[in-house]
N, C-alpha and C positions, 0 to 999 in steps of 0.2 A: 722579793719571791718572783720566781721566774718560772710556767710554767709553758710545756707549748707539749699539742698533737703532734707529732707523728704523721708520718704516713705507712713504718715497721705496720706492721697488720696484726700483731699481736703485742702489740705496745699500747702504748694505750695513750701516759705517759714522759712523758719526760722531762725533767727541774732541775734550777738547784734554788733549796732554800738559804737563806742570811738565815742565823738561829740568833743572831747576838752576841752583845758579848756572849763571854762562854770561860769557866776558867777549867784546868787541863787537868788532872788527878792529882800530878805533881806540885800545883796549888799560883800554874802560869800561870794567864789572862792572856785573851783577843780580843781584841771591842769586837769581829762580826765574826761568824762562824759560817762557813758559809757551803753545805752540805749538797751531794746532788746524790739524784735518784729518776728509777724507774719502777712506772704500777705498768701493773696489767690487770685487766680483768675491771670491774665492777664492782665497786666496795657495801653492802647491805648491812654493816654494822658490824656483823659478830660473824666474817667468814676471812678475814682477811691472816694473810700468813706473806709473818718476812725470812729471808732470804740473804742468808750471809756469804761474802763472799767470800774467795782465797788472798794467798798473796799477794797475789801481781793479780786479782781479774779486777773488775768493776760491776758499777750497777747495772751494767747491759746483762741482765742475767736472760736474757729471749728473747735480746732486740741485739737490730745493729750498731747505733749507736755510727752512725752515716757523719752525723751532725757532729760530732767531736774531733774524729778520724781514728779512731781507735781500730785495732787491732786484733788479731793474735785471740789471746785467751779471753782478750779483756771483749770480745764480739759477739756474743750469744753464746757464751762459756756452758753454759747448763739449756740451755735449746731444745734437749732431747728427752729432757724431762721437764718441763715449766712449758707450759703452751694450752693454744686446745686442744681436749682431747688427751692429754698426757697426763705420767705421775703428776704433775701438780697440778689442778687442768684450771685453768685460769678465762675460760665458762664457767665455777662453782667458784672459787676462791677471789680474793688480792689479792693482788699478790706485789711486794715494796721488795728491793731490790735498792741498800744504800753506800754509797762509794762512802768508803770510810775516812773517817781524820788524818793526814795522813799523806795518804795514796796522794795521784796524781792525775783523775779521771776526774775535774771539777768541783771538789770535797776539797775545803783545805787543808797544806802541807806546806811544804817546805820551796813548792815550785812557786807556790798561789803568792797573791799582790801581799807585801805589809803593809803596816802603815805609815812606811817612809815615800810608798809608790813602786820599790824595788820585790825581789824576787825577796819571802824568809828566810831561803837555805837553812841553815844550824839555829840562827836562831828563834825557828819557830820550836815553843813549846812538845817538849817528850811523850808520845801520848804511846797509852795503854788501851792494850784489850778493856778496859771497860773503860777506859773513854770515846770507841766504841759507839760501845750498848748507849752510855749517856747518849752521845750523838743522836740516835736512831732513837731511844725515845724523844727526844726530842723535836726533826724526823714527820715520827710518828704524830705526836699530839697537833705536831703543824696542821696533818691534813685529816683531822681527826679519827683519828683510831687510839678506840684506847686500846681494851682487851686482844688479844690477837690470836687466831683458834692453831696455828703454827710457831713453831721458828726451829727455818732448818738451814742446818751450815755445814760443809764440809771443811778436813781438813786446818785450815786455822780461821774461819769457817765455824767450823764445830765449836772451839770455845769460848767465837762469840756466843756463840749458843746459851754452851754452858752457866757465863754469864750472864744472861739474862735469867735463867732459871734461880740465881744465886741474889743478883741485885734486883729485879722484878720478880719473885714468886709468884707474883697473883695478876701479870699480867698474861700472863698464857700459859697454855690449857692441855700442851703436846708438842715436846722436846725432839728433835729430830737430830745428832751426831753423831755424820756421817765420817769415819777415814781421820779420826778425832784422837786428843786425848784429853786426862783431866791434866799435861803437861809435860814439859821437851822430856827427854834422855839427856844425858849428861856426852851421845858421842852428838848426836843433833845441835848440844847446840853446844858443843868442839865446831863439826862444822858450820854451822851457822856465821862463828866470829873470824874463822877462815875465810869465807863468803864478805864481811866487812870488811875485813884487809884487808882484800885485791883491790878493795873501789878506795878507802883511806892514804893508803898507800899508793897509788896512784894518780902523780903531778898531775893532772888536770884539776884530778875534784877536790884540789886550793883549799885544806881546809873547812869541802861544803860551797865555797866561793864561785861558781863555776855558769853562773848566767850571765844570760851576754850575748853577743857574737864578739866580743874582741878576747870571750874564752873558752878553747875546744872542751866537750865534755872528758865526761871520767870514761871513754867508751872501753875501755879495757877492761880496767876496774872491772865496770858494771857484767862486762862481760862475762870475767872468767871470776865473779859469782854468780851471773846468772848457768855454768854452766857447768858450775858444783853441785845446784839445784837440782840441776837435770839429773844427776849423777841418783842424788837420792831421793827420784821421783819416780825410777826404773828400778826394777828387778836385778838383780842376774841371769833369770830365766828371757825375758823379755832384751833384754841388749843381746841376749845370744842368740836370737829368733828374730830379730831384728837386725843382729850389724854382724855380728860372729868376726872375725881375726883379718873380715877381706882388709883389700887396698880399695885405696880411691885415688891412686894413679903415687906420683914420690914429691916429699919435698914440702909439703903443707902449706897452706893459707897465707906465703909472704906478707901479704899485706894491711892483714890484722894482727895477727897474734907471728913476727919473725919465725925462724924456725939458724940454726946453731948451722953455717956449711953442712956439717956431716951430714944435717937431718936429712940432703936428699938421695944418700948415699941408701935409706931408709923407704920402710912404706906409706904413706899418709892412708890412716886408714880412714871406713870408712862409715866407724865412731866417730874420730879427731873429724869429720868430714862435717857429721850430726849436730855439732856442738860445738864449730864458729859460725854454720848457719842459724842456730839458733841463736845462739848468743849478739847478730849481727843485726838478727830480727829485731830483741830483745833492746837493744842499744833506739834503738828507733819507735819505740812506744811509752816507755818508762823512764823517770827520771833513780840515778842512783842513789839520790839522798834521800828520796821515798823509801827505797828498798833497805837503807841504812836503818831506819824508825821502824818503816811492816815488824822486819828480822826481829827488833830489837822488844817488840811490841808482844810476840808472840813469840821470844821468850823467857818475861819476867813472866808470862800466865803462870800459874799456879790454885788450880782450886779449893786446895784448904787453902789460903791464902790469908789468914785473920782464921780462922778456925780449928779446929783439931784437929776437922781427919776429911777428904772429902765428900762423906755421909755426913756430916756436922754441915757443910755448907752445903749445903741441898734438903736440907731436910724439912724448912717452909714453901717447899718447891709441894705441889699438892697437884701436879697434871698426872700426865705419863708421857713417859721414854721412850725412843725407839734408838737403840748404838746399829751400825752395818759399818762390820770390817770387814778386813779382804787377804787374803789369808798369805798372800805375797807383795804386805806393804810392808817395808821396815823399818819405815821413818813415823806412821799409828798402826804397831802391831795393833794382831788380836788381844793380846794377853792383855794389852792399857786397858784394850774395852772390855772387857769381860769382868779387871777390875773394877772400871768405873761400874759393867751396869751393879757390880758386887755393892758399892760405895748406894745407891741408887732401891735395888731388896731392904738392904739396913733399917734404908728410914722410912721401910715398906712402899712406896714410888713406885707403879706400875710398873717395870719397865722390858723391855724384850730386846736381845742379841742378835744381829743377820747377822751371820758369818760368808762368803760369800768365798767360793772358792776360784783362785787365779792368779793368772804369774805377773801382772801385768803392772806389779808393785805398786804408788800412793795414786801414781794418774788412773787406775782404775776407777776410782769415784768418777770420772769423767769420760769418759775410754770405753764404758760400759752399761747405757746406759738403761738395755732389757735387768741390768741381777738386779739393778739398783730401784731403780721406775717398782718395779711391781709392791715389792715389802714397801717402800715408800707408800704409798700411792694408797695404797690400805692401812698404811699406821695411819694417817692424816683424816681419813676417813672415819675408821674406827676403831683404832687405837689400840692396846697388844691389844686385841682382838679381830684384827684383821686375818684375815687366810693365808693370805702371804707374808707373816710376822713369825718369824721365828721367836716365844717366846722361853728363854731354860729358866726363867723366873718358876713358874707351875714347876719343875721341880731338882731344879735346885747343882743339877749335878752341869756338865762340858756343856758348852754352846752349839745345837747342831749346825752341819754344814746343807750348805745348798752347794748339791757335788754337778751340777749341767756345765759347764764350760759354755763359756762364750766366746761366739765367732772372736777371731783376731782384730781391732780393732788400729788405724793411724791415731796416735796419740793428741789429743788436744795441743798439746805442748808441740806441733811439729809447723804444726798448722799456719 
C-alpha cells in the first residue's frame, strides 16, 4: 500500500494499493492487482462519493497528477465539477476516483509489470465493466468506506455507475449517470471495432508486444483510433463552428500521416490538423493495448445481461437516480437515457432525467460544467427533490429540457 499527501490544494490523498490476488470475470487471475486512486475531502463515515472516469480518463478527477506525468484529459479532467464549493463539494463530501483495471495510469493493465518482470501485454486478463466495479469495491473496503452516498459517472463511467446499482445495490444511496446508456448501439460498436483494427493492423503493434526500447510503439494505429474517437465525441454543429471547411495549408503533415503525392494540390483542412494534433498528444500519454482492453469492456457492457430486462437488473436498487443527457450527443442519445429512465420507473425507483440543450456532442458533459453542475449538485444533496433537477417521473411524459445555451468552450479533448 502506498499513499502520499501532495501539494495540490484540492487533492488530499493519492496512492496505489495492492489488493493482492484477484480473479477477473473471465476466470483468469493475477497475483497482485494494484489500483491507483485519488481522494479529496475528509471522510466522516456517510459522505463518500465515488466518481467513475471515462474511457481514457484517470483517477486525477480534480488533481493534476504532476507526479505521474499525465497530461491532457487525464489531468484534472472534471475539476470544474469536483472541488471546494463546486457541484461535488470536497468541503462536504469525501470524493474518491479510481483508475480502472486495464488502464495505464497506475492500476494494473497490459503495460504494467507481470510476474516475470516484463509488461503483461496481451497476456493480461480481459477486463469488463464488472471487473472495474469489483476492483473499486475492494479499494473502498481498504480505505474503510462502506455504503456510498453517491456514485457518479460520465460516458463509460456512467455504465460503471449503473453496474454498481446492479452489483452492489445496498451500497449506493444516489446514482448519477451522465451522457451514458444501458449499452452501446450497433453504430458505436462498429466504430469501436474499426478503431481497434487501426491499432492491431499497425505493424508496430506486434501482437501487443511492443514494450521496451527495442520496439517502436504503434503510434500511427493508436492515433487513428483516437481520431475516430474524437469524431464520435463531437457533433456536426460543433465541428462546423470549430472548423468549417477552412484550410490550414496544403499537403498535410507528412511526418505522422504521409499523404499521397496528389495531396499537395488539395487543401489540408483545419479539421485534419486538429485530428492530427490530437492523435499526436494522445499517443504520448496512452497505451495502445489499454485502448483495446477498455473499448472492449465498454462494448461488452449490457445492463440487462443475465436478467430479463434493464428494469429487472435494477430492481434490487433502493436508492434514487439522476440521468443527464445532451441533445447534440449522438454517441449516447437522449432517447437512450429516457429509455433507461423508464427502466428505473418500472421498478418504482425515484428517477430524474435532466436533458440539456447543447450542440457540443458527447463532449458536452466535460465542457459545459455550468449546465451539468446545478442538477448534479442538487441531486447529490437532496435527491430527486433538488430544485435544479428535472424529474420526468412525476408526469410520465416527455423529459423537460433546459433550453439555456451555454457559452462556447474549447473541448477538454483539445487541451
